[in-house]
N, C-alpha and C positions, 0 to 999 in steps of 0.2 A: 504494500500500500504506500509506503513512504516514497518508493520510486515513482509511482504514478503521480503523487502530489508534487514531486520535484521536477517532473518532466514537463517541458514546454510543448511536447507533442500530444499530450493527453487532451481529450475533448473536455469541454466545460462540464458536461454532465458526469463523465467518469471522474473528473477531479472532485466535483462536489460530493459524489457518493463515497469516494475514497476518504475524503476529509470527515464525512459523517461516521464512517466505520472507525477511523482512528480516534475520534473524540469519544465514541462509545466505548472503545477499548480502554480509554483513560478513565472510564467510570462516569462520564457525564450522562445526565438524563436527557431524554428526547427534547424536552422543552428548552433546556440549556443549549443543546446542539442547534436547534432551530433558531434561537436568538443569535448565537455566534455566527452562523452561516447565512443569516438573513433569509431564511426559507420563507418567511412571510410574504415576500414579493412574489414567489411562485404561487402561493395560495391565492393572493389577490388577483394575479393574472388569470388563474383558473376560474375564479368566481366571475371575473369580467368577461372572459372570452371562451370559457369552457376549454375543451381539449386543444383547440387551435392556439390558445394562449400559452400552452406549455410544450407544444410539440417542437418548436424551434427556439433557439436562442435569439434574443433581439439583437439587432446590429449594435456594435459598440457605440457608446455614447448615449444610448437610449435609457 
């Protein structure tokens, strides 16, 4: 997992998932992980646009 996080070639989705796993391995609870990784933005995008809001990453700067 650490190699995925350190790699510049990892996709954004894979990077986020690897970070979640590493934080869980450190003993953090799901709520703490969500706050640290700002997962709320994905939830908001899902609520606003449903599946199409989370299928693709937004262009940089969005």
